[in-house]
C-alpha positions, -999 to +999 in steps of 0.1 A: +060+377-248+043+411-246+019+418-218-011+420-242-005+385-254-002+371-219-036+386-210-052+370-241-037+336-234-050+336-198-085+345-209-085+318-236-075+293-210-102+304-186-129+305-213-122+271-229-134+250-200-153+221-213-191+226-211-203+206-241-221+172-236-204+156-266-172+135-261-138+144-274-124+127-304-087+131-309-065+129-339-045+159-329-017+159-304-034+175-274-068+176-258-086+207-247-102+190-217-092+203-183-064+183-167-085+176-136-109+156-158-081+133-171-081+106-144-064+073-149-094+049-147-094+026-177-062+040-192-032+021-205+004+034-206+018+028-240+054+027-251+069+031-285+077-003-300+047-020-283+022-038-305-016-038-306-038-066-320-011-092-322+016-076-343-005-057-368-001-022-352+033-011-339+033+020-317+055+048-330+045+075-305+017+087-283+001+115-303-022+128-276-043+121-245-078+132-235-108+123-214-117+097-240-084+078-239-052+079-260-044+086-296-014+067-310+006+071-341+011+035-353+024+016-383-002-007-398+017-037-412-012-050-431-015-019-453+020-007-447+012+028-437+013+051-407-022+058-392-038+073-361-053+048-337-076+060-310-077+037-280-108+045-259-106+041-221-120+010-205-149+029-189-184+020-198-196+055-208-166+061-231-169+027-247-206+033-254-198+067-269-171+051-291-197+026-305-219+056-314-191+075-330-180+045-351-216+040-363-218+077-374-184+076-391-193+044-409-225+061-422-203+090-434-179+067-451-207+049-470-223+081-481-189+096-491-178+071-517-156+096-535-139+106-502-145+143-510-164+153-479-133+165-460-146+146-429-119+125-412-116+091-429-125+061-408-102+032-417-117+006-393-126-002-357-123-032-334-126-042-298-096-057-281-082-065-246-050-048-235-036-058-201-069-075-192-090-044-200-115-040-228-108-012-252-124+001-284-098+011-310-107+033-339-083+037-369-082+070-388-061+085-415-029+102-401-033+139-399-014+169-385-021+193-357-054+209-350-060+244-362-062+255-326-028+240-317-013+257-347-027+291-337-015+286-301+020+277-313+019+308-334+013+329-303-024+333-311-018+350-344-043+341-370-039+330-406-036+351-438-069+361-455-063+336-484-058+308-460-089+318-440-109+318-472-095+284-482-101+268-448-135+285-445-146+271-478-135+236-469-153+239-436-185+249-453-180+221-479-176+195-451-206+207-432-227+209-464-220+172-469-230+164-432-262+183-436-270+166-469-272+133-450-292+150-422-263+151-398-255+180-375-219+180-361-229+199-329-193+207-318-175+226-345-144+245-332-107+249-341-098+219-319-119+197-342-104+209-374-071+192-383-045+202-408-037+175-433-001+188-432+011+212-405+045+220-420+054+257-420+081+282-428+091+310-404+087+345-418+082+381-408+048+391-421+021+417-413+045+433-387+047+399-370+082+385-363+089+348-364+055+341-378+048+304-387+035+305-422+015+274-430+025+257-462-008+239-469-042+249-457-060+216-464-081+204-435-103+176-421-132+178-397-131+154-367-150+145-335-184+131-345-190+117-310-218+142-304-231+144-340-268+141-343-290+129-372-323+148-378-345+120-365-323+113-334-329+127-300-317+163-298-299+171-265-309+205-251-274+216-247-248+212-275-215+228-286-185+240-266-196+273-250-178+298-272-193+284-305-228+279-292-257+295-311-282+318-295-311+294-301-293+267-281-286+291-252-322+302-252-335+266-252-355+272-283-345+240-300-319+236-327-312+221-361-283+220-386-282+258-387-265+257-353-234+245-371-235+276-393-233+299-363-203+279-351-187+284-386-190+322-381-172+321-348-145+299-363-139+322-393-133+351-369-109+331-348-090+319-379-083+355-388-077+371-354-063+341-335-086+349-306-120+337-295-148+359-308-170+352-278-145+346-250-169+339-222-181+313-197-217+323-188-249+328-206-258+364-199-223+377-206-222+356-238-255+371-250-243+406-241-211+401-261-232+390-291-252+422-290-221+444-285-199+428-311-226+423-337-242+457-330-277+443-330-301+430-303-315+395-301-349+394-318-378+398-294-397+369-308-368+346-299-368+360-264-405+356-260-404+320-271-376+312-246-394+330-218-427+312-225-410+279-225-391+287-193-423+298-175-441+266-185-412+244-174-407+263-141-444+259-134-442+221-138-411+220-115-429+240-088-458+216-088-435+187-079-429+195-042-405+166-036-383+176-066-350+190-056-339+224-070-318+218-100-284+233-104-275+254-134-252+243-162-224+262-144-220+282-111-225+314-131-257+304-149-285+329-144-321+317-150-338+330-182-363+351-163-333+370-148-315+373-181-344+387-199-372+411-191-407+397-195-422+431-201-397+444-226-385+411-241-349+423-240-316+414-223-313+426-187-278+440-192-259+452-173-284+450-144-280+412-141-243+410-148-225+386-124-197+411-117-185+446-125-155+430-143-180+413-166-197+446-174-163+462-182-153+432-203-183+435-225-180+473-227-144+469-239-152+443-265-144+454-300-172+455-326-170+433-357-159+460-382-129+468-359-120+431-354-124+422-390-113+450-413-118+430-445-153+436-458-156+402-475-146+382-444-167+405-422-198+399-444-193+361-443-190+362-405-219+385-401-241+363-424-233+332-403-241+351-370-277+358-379-296+353-347-327+337-361-318+302-375-346+304-400-330+334-416-294+320-414-279+308-446-272+271-452-237+258-455-243+253-493-253+290-496-223+301-476-199+286-501-212+310-527-204+341-508-178+364-526-152+359-498-148+323-508-147+329-546-109+327-548-105+298-524-079+274-538-100+244-528-131+260-542-115+265-576-104+229-576-140+218-568-154+239-596-127+226-620-137+190-612-174+196-615 
């Protein structure tokens, strides 16, 4: 592998550390959670040929493992089909999260009578005891690899423009449906987008040798464990770091438009094969946004964040017995250090954590260089509008010129 690709791979591994508060759902073959988090408490070792729930489900293979538990490919003798069965670890917090996810998926299923939302299809759920341990089992339609896994196996080379357009339209379509029932996904990323069929041919294309050319770009959206309805409690911190919208980082509150920001990050990654914002700390993340997008964060958003930070800090100082709270990660810098109160602008590079970070942002390529195609670049640029009030909805995104020739989009228009 060329030196350049090795460097990119290392950076991706470093920057994909799990920071989101939502739980993993898994229908793909691998989890993105750090290995250190995957302890053995409440897990069961499964073997092909074993049965679950008397003799209804026969294990074919272990499809993947994660912090949540294990995903199995099984044969369902009642319906005579292969499905994915997610067996949640016998740990209280994971079992409780599983009940929440099942409830959300059931609401999606009832609202999606035509099964056209492109959200993963829930087939059923049940609680069972396996080797004297309580487990929640969730049955899903059987799908292929995640988009991230496919990109990784393709040596971090992205998809063709037509495939990016088709996947992008489907992603917007699925999120439009979620938003229509007042549901925000909160953790959109390539790991949570599965291919329906991950078969491919090997070709030499775009100066790439041994490129895995995907045969079918149909997708499904998964992992609704952290999804939030409009009238539910909104956690302050959502999303996996690299797909997190600026209003979330600033603590200004968020709504369904945060999903649209994530879509923009994903569109770029589908094309380039690389993270658009490959970072692991707030100030570097915001600096990358300003460098790549060639525009500064609006002052009114900064002022709102600083005002809220000052008010919160004042309350904390008044409680003498309260311990000093730790940041979200060792590299987190308080908002009053990230931004200037006087100028309402990012204190960069003055407050950068390291010289390496300064150079990393300096070397980042701007969007027109990363994305030569004007149609795709416009779609990404539109998604990555700082102010969520000015950001387009998922429904409006579908109407952008870049998606006009999407295969899935044409089928949708033909059926309407």
